[in-house]
C-alpha positions in Angstrom: -34.3 -3.5 -49.6 -32.6 -6.8 -48.6 -30.5 -8.7 -51.2 -29.3 -12.3 -50.8 -26.1 -13.4 -52.6 -26.0 -17.2 -52.5 -22.9 -18.1 -54.5 -19.3 -16.8 -54.5 -18.6 -14.6 -57.5 -22.1 -13.3 -57.7 -22.8 -9.5 -57.7 -25.8 -7.6 -56.4 -27.8 -5.0 -58.3 -30.7 -2.9 -57.1 -32.3 -0.6 -59.7 -34.5 2.3 -59.1 -36.0 5.2 -61.1 -35.1 8.8 -60.2 -36.0 12.2 -61.4 -33.7 15.1 -62.1 -32.8 17.3 -59.1 -33.3 14.6 -56.6 -30.6 14.2 -53.9 -30.1 10.6 -52.7 -27.8 8.6 -50.3 -27.5 4.9 -49.6 -27.2 3.6 -46.0 -26.3 0.0 -45.1 -28.5 -1.0 -42.2 -27.6 -4.8 -42.1 -24.9 -6.9 -43.6 -23.4 -10.3 -43.2 -20.4 -10.0 -45.5 -17.7 -7.5 -46.6 -18.2 -5.7 -49.9 -18.2 -2.4 -51.7 -21.4 -0.5 -52.4 -21.7 2.0 -55.2 -24.5 4.2 -56.6 -24.3 4.2 -60.4 -25.9 6.6 -62.9 -27.7 5.5 -66.1 -24.3 5.6 -67.8 -22.8 3.4 -65.1 -20.7 6.3 -63.7 -20.1 6.2 -60.0 -22.0 8.8 -58.1 -21.2 7.6 -54.5 -19.6 4.7 -52.7 -19.1 3.1 -49.3 -18.3 -0.2 -47.6 -20.8 -2.9 -46.7 -20.2 -2.6 -42.9 -23.4 -1.9 -40.9 -24.0 1.8 -40.6 -21.8 2.8 -43.5 -23.1 5.6 -45.7 -22.7 6.5 -49.3 -22.6 10.3 -49.3 -25.1 12.4 -51.3 -25.5 11.7 -55.0 -27.2 14.5 -57.0 -29.5 13.2 -59.8 -28.8 15.4 -62.8 -31.2 13.6 -65.2 -34.2 11.4 -65.0 -33.5 7.7 -65.7 -32.8 4.3 -64.1 -30.1 4.3 -61.5 -28.5 1.3 -59.7 -27.0 0.3 -56.4 -24.2 -2.1 -57.2 -22.9 -4.6 -54.5 -19.6 -6.3 -55.0 -19.0 -9.0 -52.3 -15.4 -9.5 -51.1 -13.2 -10.5 -48.3 -13.5 -13.8 -46.4 -17.3 -13.9 -46.7 -18.3 -13.5 -50.4 -21.9 -14.7 -49.7 -24.7 -13.5 -47.4 -27.3 -10.8 -47.3 -27.2 -7.0 -47.2 -30.0 -4.5 -46.4 -29.7 -1.1 -48.1 -31.9 1.9 -47.5 -32.1 4.8 -50.0 -32.8 8.2 -48.3 -33.7 11.5 -49.7 -31.2 14.2 -48.7 -32.6 17.7 -47.9 -30.8 20.7 -49.6 -27.6 21.8 -47.9 -27.9 24.4 -45.2 -26.5 27.8 -46.0 -25.9 31.0 -44.0 -23.6 33.9 -43.5 -21.0 34.6 -40.8 -19.1 37.8 -39.9 -15.4 38.0 -39.1 -15.3 39.1 -35.5 -19.0 38.6 -35.0 -20.9 36.1 -32.9 -21.2 32.4 -33.3 -23.5 30.9 -36.0 -25.2 27.6 -35.5 -26.6 25.4 -38.3 -28.6 22.2 -37.6 -28.8 19.4 -40.2 -32.1 17.5 -40.4 -31.4 14.7 -42.8 -28.6 12.2 -43.4 -26.1 13.4 -46.0 -27.1 17.0 -45.6 -24.1 19.4 -45.5 -23.8 23.1 -44.5 -22.0 26.1 -45.8 -21.4 29.6 -44.6 -20.0 32.6 -46.5 -18.2 35.7 -45.3 -16.5 38.7 -46.7 -12.7 39.0 -46.3 -10.0 41.4 -47.3 -6.5 40.7 -48.6 -4.0 39.8 -45.9 -6.8 39.8 -43.3 -5.9 37.5 -40.4 -8.7 35.1 -39.2 -9.2 31.9 -37.3 -12.2 29.6 -37.1 -13.6 27.3 -34.4 -16.2 24.6 -35.1 -18.1 22.7 -32.5 -20.1 19.6 -33.5 -21.3 16.3 -31.9 -20.7 14.1 -34.9 -18.1 11.3 -34.7 -16.3 12.5 -37.9 -16.6 15.6 -40.0 -14.5 17.9 -42.2 -14.3 21.7 -42.5 -13.0 23.3 -45.7 -12.4 27.0 -46.4 -12.6 27.9 -50.1 -11.4 31.1 -51.6 -13.5 33.5 -53.7 -13.0 31.4 -56.8 -14.5 28.3 -55.0 -11.7 26.2 -56.2 -8.6 26.9 -54.1 -8.6 25.6 -50.6 -7.4 27.9 -47.9 -7.8 25.3 -45.2 -9.1 21.7 -44.8 -9.3 19.8 -41.5 -11.0 16.7 -40.1 -12.2 16.0 -36.6 -13.7 12.9 -34.8 -15.5 13.2 -31.5 -17.4 15.9 -29.6 -15.4 19.0 -29.1 -13.9 21.9 -31.0 -11.8 22.0 -34.2 -9.6 25.1 -34.4 -7.8 26.3 -37.6 -5.2 28.5 -35.9 -4.5 31.8 -37.7 -5.2 32.0 -41.5 -4.1 34.8 -43.7 -6.6 35.5 -46.5 -4.8 35.9 -49.9 -7.3 38.3 -51.6 -10.5 40.3 -51.0 -13.8 38.6 -51.8 -16.4 36.2 -50.5 -15.1 33.1 -48.8 -17.0 29.8 -48.2 -16.9 27.5 -45.2 -18.0 23.9 -46.0 -19.1 21.6 -43.2 -19.4 17.9 -44.3 -20.5 15.3 -41.6 -19.6 11.7 -42.3 -22.2 8.9 -42.1 -25.8 9.5 -41.3 -25.1 12.3 -38.7 -27.7 15.0 -38.1 -27.3 17.7 -35.5 -25.9 21.1 -34.8 -22.6 22.6 -35.7 -21.6 26.0 -34.2 -19.0 28.2 -36.1 -17.1 31.2 -34.7 -15.0 33.3 -37.0 -12.4 35.4 -35.2 -10.7 38.6 -36.4 -7.1 38.0 -35.4 -5.0 41.1 -34.6 -1.3 41.2 -35.3 0.9 39.1 -33.1 1.9 40.7 -29.8 5.4 41.9 -29.6 7.7 42.9 -26.7 11.2 43.1 -25.5 12.9 41.2 -22.6 16.1 42.1 -20.7 18.1 39.5 -19.0 18.0 40.3 -15.3 15.2 42.8 -16.0 11.6 42.8 -14.9 8.6 40.7 -15.8 6.9 41.4 -19.1 3.2 40.4 -19.4 1.5 39.8 -22.7 -2.3 39.2 -23.3 -3.9 37.8 -26.4 -7.4 39.0 -27.3 -8.4 36.6 -30.1 -7.8 32.9 -30.8 -4.9 32.5 -33.2 -3.0 35.5 -32.0 0.6 34.6 -31.1 3.4 36.3 -29.1 6.9 37.4 -30.1 9.6 38.8 -27.8 13.2 39.7 -28.5 16.2 40.0 -26.2 19.9 40.8 -26.6 22.5 38.3 -25.6 26.2 37.6 -25.9 28.0 34.4 -26.8 28.3 32.0 -23.9 25.9 34.0 -21.7 23.9 31.9 -19.4 20.2 32.7 -19.2 16.9 31.1 -18.0 13.3 31.9 -18.8 10.1 31.5 -16.7 6.6 31.9 -17.9 3.5 32.2 -15.8 0.3 31.3 -17.7 -3.3 32.4 -17.1 -6.0 31.2 -19.5 -3.9 28.9 -21.6 -3.8 25.2 -21.2 -1.1 24.4 -23.8 1.4 26.4 -25.9 4.5 26.0 -28.1 7.7 27.9 -27.6 10.6 28.4 -29.9 13.7 30.5 -29.4 15.5 31.6 -32.6 19.1 32.6 -32.9 20.0 36.1 -34.1 19.6 35.1 -37.8 15.9 34.7 -37.2 15.8 31.1 -38.7 18.0 28.7 -36.7 16.2 27.3 -33.8 18.1 27.5 -30.5 15.4 26.0 -28.1 11.9 24.6 -28.4 9.3 23.0 -26.2 5.7 22.2 -25.9 4.0 22.8 -22.5 0.6 21.9 -21.1 -0.5 22.9 -17.6 -1.1 26.0 -15.6 1.2 27.8 -13.3 4.9 28.3 -14.0 7.1 26.9 -16.8 10.9 27.0 -16.6 13.5 26.4 -19.3 16.4 25.7 -16.9 19.7 27.3 -17.8 20.5 28.0 -21.5 23.9 29.0 -22.9 23.6 31.4 -25.8 25.7 30.2 -28.8 26.4 33.7 -30.3 25.9 37.4 -29.7 22.9 39.3 -31.1 19.2 39.6 -30.9 17.2 36.4 -30.0 13.5 35.9 -30.7 11.0 34.0 -28.5 7.9 32.8 -30.4 4.8 31.6 -28.5 1.9 29.9 -30.2 -1.0 29.2 -27.9 -2.8 26.0 -28.8 -6.5 25.6 -29.5 -8.8 28.6 -29.4 -7.9 29.9 -26.0 -6.8 33.5 -25.1 -5.0 34.6 -22.0 -1.9 36.1 -20.4 1.7 34.9 -20.2 4.2 36.7 -17.9 7.8 36.4 -19.1 10.9 36.8 -16.9 14.4 36.4 -18.4 17.1 35.8 -15.9 20.9 36.4 -16.2 22.3 33.2 -14.6 25.6 33.6 -12.8 28.2 30.8 -12.7 27.5 27.9 -10.4 27.6 28.6 -6.7 30.7 26.8 -5.5 32.2 25.5 -2.2 34.6 23.0 -0.7 33.7 20.1 1.6 35.9 18.3 4.0 35.1 14.8 5.3 34.5 15.2 9.0 34.6 19.0 8.7 32.0 21.6 9.3 28.9 22.3 7.2 29.1 24.4 4.1 26.1 26.5 3.0 25.7 27.3 -0.7 23.1 29.8 -2.0 21.8 30.4 -5.5 20.6 33.8 -6.6 18.9 33.2 -10.0 16.7 30.4 -11.4 18.9 28.0 -13.4 22.0 28.6 -11.3 23.4 25.3 -10.0 25.9 24.3 -7.3 29.3 22.7 -7.5 31.3 21.5 -4.5 34.5 19.5 -4.3 36.1 17.3 -1.7 39.3 15.2 -1.4 38.9 11.5 -0.6 41.0 8.4 -0.5 40.3 4.9 -2.0 37.9 2.9 0.2 37.2 5.9 2.5 33.6 5.7 3.9 31.7 9.0 3.7 28.1 10.2 3.7 26.6 13.5 2.7 23.6 15.3 4.3 21.8 18.3 2.9 19.5 20.7 4.7 17.2 22.4 2.3 15.8 26.0 2.4 13.8 27.3 -0.6 14.0 24.3 -2.9 11.2 21.8 -3.5 13.2 19.4 -5.6 16.8 19.0 -6.8 19.1 16.5 -8.6 22.5 15.5 -7.2 25.5 13.8 -8.9 28.8 12.9 -7.4 31.6 12.6 -10.0 34.8 10.7 -9.6 38.2 12.5 -9.8 38.2 12.2 -13.6 35.2 14.7 -13.7 33.0 12.5 -15.9 32.4 9.1 -14.3 29.3 9.2 -12.1 29.9 7.7 -8.7 26.5 8.5 -7.1 23.2 10.2 -8.2 19.8 10.9 -6.8 16.7 13.1 -7.2 15.0 14.4 -4.1 11.8 16.3 -3.5 10.9 17.6 0.0 12.1 19.8 2.7 14.2 19.1 5.7 17.2 16.9 5.6 18.4 14.5 2.9 20.9 11.7 3.6 22.9 9.6 1.1 23.7 6.8 3.6 27.3 5.5 3.6 29.3 5.7 0.3 32.6 4.0 -0.2 35.0 6.0 -2.5 36.4 3.8 -5.3 39.7 5.7 -5.6 41.8 8.6 -4.3 41.5 12.1 -5.7 39.2 15.2 -5.8 35.4 14.4 -6.1 32.8 16.8 -7.4 29.3 17.2 -6.1 26.9 18.8 -8.6 23.4 19.9 -7.6 20.7 21.1 -10.0 17.7 22.7 -8.3 14.4 21.9 -9.9 12.2 24.5 -11.5 12.7 28.2 -11.0 13.4 28.2 -7.3 16.4 29.8 -5.6 17.6 29.0 -2.1 20.2 27.6 0.2 21.5 24.0 0.7 23.7 23.4 3.7 25.9 20.3 3.1 27.8 18.3 5.6 30.3 15.6 4.6 30.8 13.0 7.3 33.8 10.7 7.6 32.1 7.4 8.5 34.1 5.0 10.8 33.7 1.3 10.5 30.4 -0.2 11.6 30.0 -0.6 15.4 30.6 -4.3 15.8 30.9 -7.1 18.3 30.1 -10.8 18.9 27.1 -12.1 20.7 26.3 -15.6 22.0 22.9 -17.3 21.9 21.8 -17.4 25.5 24.6 -15.1 26.6 24.6 -11.6 27.9 23.1 -8.6 26.2 25.5 -6.6 24.0 25.2 -2.8 23.6 26.7 -0.8 20.6 26.7 2.9 19.8 27.1 4.8 16.5 28.8 8.2 16.5 28.4 9.3 12.8 25.4 9.2 10.5 25.8 6.3 8.0 27.5 4.1 10.6 25.7 0.8 11.1 25.6 -2.0 13.7 27.0 -5.4 13.1 27.2 -8.5 15.4 28.2 -12.0 14.6 27.3 -15.3 16.4 28.0 -19.0 15.9 25.0 -21.2 15.3 24.3 -24.8 14.6 22.0 -26.3 12.0 18.3 -26.3 13.3 19.3 -24.3 16.4 16.4 -22.2 17.6 17.2 -18.5 18.5 15.3 -15.3 19.0 16.5 -11.6 18.9 15.4 -8.7 21.0 16.6 -5.1 20.1 16.2 -2.0 22.2 17.2 1.1 20.3 17.9 4.6 21.8 18.2 7.7 19.7 17.3 6.1 16.4 14.1 7.0 14.4 13.8 4.2 11.9 16.0 1.3 10.9 16.3 -2.0 9.1 17.3 -5.3 10.9 18.6 -8.4 9.0 20.2 -11.7 10.0 22.4 -13.0 7.3 23.4 -16.7 6.8 27.0 -17.8 6.8 27.1 -17.4 3.0 26.9 -13.6 3.5 23.8 -13.1 1.3 20.8 -15.2 2.2 18.6 -13.7 4.9 17.2 -15.7 7.9 15.3 -12.6 9.1 14.6 -9.1 7.9 12.3 -6.3 9.1 11.9 -2.5 9.2 10.9 -0.6 12.4 10.3 2.9 13.6 9.8 4.2 17.1 10.9 3.4 20.6 10.6 0.4 22.9 11.6 -3.2 22.2 11.5 -5.2 19.0 11.4 -8.9 19.0 12.0 -11.4 16.1 10.1 -14.3 17.6 11.7 -17.8 17.1 14.1 -18.3 14.2 15.4 -21.7 13.1 18.9 -21.6 11.7 19.2 -23.5 8.5 22.9 -24.3 8.5 25.9 -24.3 10.9 28.3 -21.4 10.7 28.8 -17.8 11.6 25.7 -15.6 11.3 25.7 -11.8 11.1 23.1 -9.4 12.6 23.0 -6.1 10.7 21.1 -3.0 11.9 21.0 0.0 9.5 19.6 3.2 10.9 17.8 5.5 8.5 18.5 9.2 8.1 21.1 11.2 10.1 20.3 9.5 13.4 22.9 8.1 15.7 22.4 6.2 19.0 22.7 3.0 20.9 21.1 -0.4 20.5 21.1 -3.2 23.0 20.9 -6.7 21.5 19.7 -9.9 23.3 20.1 -13.2 21.5 18.2 -16.0 23.1 18.9 -19.7 22.8 15.4 -21.1 22.5 14.8 -24.6 23.8 12.2 -26.9 22.2 8.6 -25.9 22.8 7.2 -27.0 26.2 4.9 -29.9 25.4 2.6 -32.5 27.0 -0.6 -34.4 26.5 -3.9 -33.5 27.9 -7.1 -35.5 28.2 -10.7 -34.3 27.8 -12.2 -34.5 31.3 -8.8 -35.2 32.8 -6.8 -33.0 35.2 -5.2 -29.7 34.6 -1.8 -29.7 32.8 0.8 -26.9 33.5 3.7 -26.0 31.2 6.4 -23.4 31.7 8.5 -21.5 29.1 12.0 -20.4 30.0 13.2 -18.3 27.0 11.6 -15.7 24.8 10.3 -17.3 21.6 9.6 -20.7 23.2 6.0 -21.8 22.7 3.7 -24.3 24.4 2.1 -27.3 22.7 -0.3 -30.0 23.9 -2.0 -32.9 22.1 -5.2 -34.8 22.9 -7.1 -37.6 21.3 -10.6 -36.7 20.2 -13.6 -38.4 18.5 -15.7 -37.1 15.7 -18.5 -34.9 17.0 -17.0 -34.9 20.5 -17.7 -31.7 22.5 -14.8 -30.1 24.4 -14.0 -26.8 26.0 -10.7 -25.4 27.1 -9.7 -23.1 30.0 -6.2 -21.5 29.8 -4.7 -19.7 32.9 -1.4 -17.9 32.6 1.1 -16.5 35.2 4.7 -15.5 35.7 5.0 -12.9 33.0 2.8 -14.3 30.2 0.4 -11.6 29.1 -0.7 -11.4 25.5 -0.8 -14.8 23.6 -2.3 -16.5 20.6 -4.1 -19.8 21.2 -4.9 -22.2 18.4 -6.5 -25.6 18.3 -5.6 -27.6 15.1 -7.3 -30.6 13.6 -5.4 -33.8 13.1 -4.2 -32.7 9.6 -2.0 -30.1 11.4 -3.3 -27.1 9.4 -7.1 -26.6 9.7 -8.1 -24.6 12.8 -10.9 -25.6 15.1 -10.2 -22.5 17.2 -8.0 -19.4 17.1 -7.9 -16.3 19.3 -5.6 -13.6 20.5 -6.0 -12.6 24.2 -4.3 -10.4 26.8 -5.1 -11.3 30.3 -4.7 -14.0 32.9 -7.3 -16.5 31.7 -9.7 -17.2 28.9 -12.2 -19.9 28.0 -13.0 -21.2 24.5 -16.7 -22.2 25.2 -17.8 -25.5 23.6 -16.0 -26.8 20.5 -17.3 -29.7 18.4 -14.5 -31.8 17.0 -15.2 -32.5 13.3 -13.1 -35.7 12.9 -11.4 -38.4 15.0 -7.7 -38.1 15.6 -5.0 -36.3 17.5 -5.6 -32.6 18.0 -2.9 -30.0 18.8 -3.2 -27.0 21.2 -0.6 -24.3 20.4 0.0 -21.3 22.6 2.4 -18.6 21.3 3.4 -15.9 23.8 3.9 -12.5 22.3 7.2 -10.6 22.5 9.7 -11.7 25.2 7.3 -12.9 27.8 7.9 -16.3 29.6 5.9 -18.0 32.3 3.5 -20.8 33.1 0.2 -21.8 31.4 -2.3 -24.2 33.0 -4.7 -26.0 30.6 -7.9 -27.7 31.6 -9.7 -29.6 28.8 -13.3 -30.4 29.6 -15.3 -33.3 28.0 -18.6 -31.5 27.5 -21.8 -33.6 27.5 -24.8 -32.8 25.3 -26.8 -29.7 26.4 -29.3 -30.4 29.1 -32.7 -30.7 27.2 -36.3 -30.2 28.4 -39.8 -29.5 27.2 -42.3 -27.2 28.7 -45.7 -25.7 27.9 -46.9 -22.2 28.2 -48.2 -21.7 31.7 -46.4 -24.7 33.2 -44.5 -24.3 36.4 -40.8 -23.6 35.9 -38.5 -26.6 36.1 -34.9 -26.9 37.2 -32.1 -28.0 34.8 -28.4 -28.7 35.6 -25.2 -27.6 33.9 -22.4 -29.9 35.1 -19.4 -29.1 32.8 -18.1 -25.7 31.6 -19.3 -25.2 28.0 -22.6 -27.1 28.5 -25.9 -25.2 28.1 -29.6 -25.8 28.7 -32.2 -26.1 25.8 -35.9 -26.1 26.7 -38.6 -26.2 23.9 -42.2 -25.1 23.9 -44.9 -24.9 21.3 -46.5 -21.6 20.4 -48.9 -20.1 17.9 -48.5 -17.0 15.7 -49.3 -13.7 17.5 -49.4 -15.4 20.9 -47.8 -13.4 23.7 -45.4 -15.1 26.1 -42.9 -14.3 28.8 -39.7 -16.4 29.3 -38.4 -16.6 32.9 -35.0 -18.0 34.1 -33.8 -18.4 37.7 -30.3 -19.0 39.0 -31.0 -21.7 41.6 -27.3 -22.3 42.4 -24.0 -21.8 40.7 -20.3 -22.2 40.8 -19.0 -19.6 41.2 -21.8 -18.0 43.1 -23.4 -15.2 41.2 -22.5 -16.7 37.8 -23.7 -14.8 34.7 -25.6 -16.4 31.9 -26.9 -15.7 28.4 -30.6 -16.3 27.5 -31.6 -16.7 23.8 -35.2 -17.4 22.6 -35.1 -18.9 19.2 -37.8 -19.1 16.5 -38.8 -22.3 14.9 -36.4 -21.6 12.0 -33.5 -21.3 14.5 -33.1 -17.5 14.2 -33.1 -15.3 17.3 -36.4 -13.9 18.6 -34.7 -12.2 21.6 -31.3 -12.5 23.3 -30.1 -11.1 26.6 -27.5 -11.5 29.3 -28.0 -11.5 33.0 -26.0 -11.7 36.2 -29.0 -11.6 38.5 -30.8 -14.4 40.3 -33.8 -14.1 38.1 -34.5 -13.0 34.5 -37.7 -12.1 32.6 -37.9 -11.5 28.9 -41.0 -9.3 29.2 -43.8 -9.8 26.7 -42.8 -11.5 23.5 -45.1 -11.8 20.5 -44.5 -15.0 18.6 -44.2 -14.3 14.9 -45.2 -17.9 13.6 -46.6 -21.1 14.9 -44.2 -23.9 15.8 -41.6 -25.1 18.3 -39.5 -22.4 20.1 -36.3 -23.0 22.0 -35.0 -21.3 25.1 -31.2 -21.6 25.5 -29.5 -20.8 28.8 -25.7 -20.7 28.5 -23.6 -19.9 31.6 -20.7 -17.7 30.8 -17.0 -18.8 31.0 -16.5 -21.9 33.2 -19.7 -21.4 35.3 -21.9 -24.4 36.1 -25.0 -24.8 38.3 -28.8 -25.3 38.4 -31.2 -23.0 36.6 -35.0 -22.9 36.4 -36.7 -22.2 33.0 -40.4 -21.4 32.5 -42.7 -19.9 29.9 -45.9 -18.1 30.9 -48.6 -15.8 29.5 -48.0 -12.1 30.4 
């Protein structure tokens, strides 16, 4: 029934007659406002209630006597007016059944909204049980009632598909217990119950430094308890290896049995490790393990007696020191003497550890000077560290997890960075490092807007960072990271201010070696003007980083093509043709070789265009540019069966376009002949286009003659044969269309 409430302050009332014994529920199927909905008895007592949100459900009301009942709607919230649709449904009797402790699962399926379910079982005093419930409702509650049906042993709610698990429950007395299952809303479906007979918790004894103790649970809710003897200030660590459990809780209790010494929650398979624990007093400690959820499985416990930290002494510039741990939780402590402003670095070579943490403490033993966490094998390297004051420093290493192994540590005394001066346009400068952590540093004097480029050639290094820092000592003009061998080139750099610049190269890892630096003084780009249809223009670069630029005047829709020929060391280059706005590209290509050709380019606007050629790396040499003024393609018309006619291409980039009319399903053959060409034997591309401009067939040929073979025309209309000589080729070509 739908009820409309037109004015604020009004209430809604729906009345209905019901007979004794009837079970009813009210469901809101549509609502435009917020309100409370109640089912009222003949005496106005509340039998059930819910909100006015769509889908809400007033749980089952049992009609105890015949009479007139009401559904009362009290609008509220920000929308006190509107409409609401309420549906009254008959609720079937609750489902009942029996379940056995330690027996199989029992499933009950509700058939109507508001229907609940209950199961009974017989239990004895102090019996240990646990219950798992699986259902697909969004929200439901499970309640366990004692034999008197009044006292709750357990009550829990769950939302979502999955399993609700009670954990272990101890029954207070013998008798018949009841499990109540109450879905919320209009849910119908199946709930599956499993009642477990939980044996006593597993117990065992561990010995520090002894063997592994496995424990296996056989029923959900069964826990584990282990004891071990320890002495005050004893260092121990504990590992567990899980099989079957996803999560569990651990507590370690002091000898009194109540004070908690250690606790954790762990989820995941494999190994868990406590790290080192120092026992506060002598006596018997207890480890309690509570597996989560309804899983059973095995935990293997190993209790280690952790010896004092493995120790050693390091000397800057001295030999390597190997330190080995023998028990999980054992750490490493090493010391070394240093002086204020001394430059050191520390390398470690790992065997047996996957991860570890390192701290370097100042001579006061507490202030942290350096720290890191590292995972991986091989060699770790701190890079150069500058000691803040004189005294004895302490290196502390905490291996991750339960692993033992060896770290070999070497402390290097790092000399000042290898340094020199270099001059733009001057001779190459070579520098060599002798100790890991030592860097390279060069300075040079530069003027504002001076153009330079840098070439580095490393030997013996693996990876490194290169920066060029401005005279203020902080702002970078250039920065990059490189790995490998060969040469590395910065390309052109424009210095923003006058002053002394610094080139810094920082090798990574423990590598030492040599680097040769070349700093070039780059003149202005080689430039000139070129004219479409005019002669060839040649320009030469003299320093790495110098580019080539040409300009030309062009008209809108003018057709040009460009031939570029390089020599004298130029190899790989980037060629760009820019529109008059200086940014939009008409053409861009990267090429390695002695010459390349753009093919025809149609200029979009009138103005001055720019040709930019950027040589890669350090190459210099000469580039010759020929800019052609390309006339319109040579055009012609033929008919099917007409004798082939000759057509001329006079400028590189020009093509031939010959049209013919055909009908759908007609078969034709396109023939092209190379009558003469410059150079002789020129290659050419042949494309036959449909009336809509798409390609019917495309081929390339370097022969004197070409035949397409039989072509079936898909539609009626005008077809076009395009003959386009490759590169800068020109000449005379014949074109004909015939019937196969």
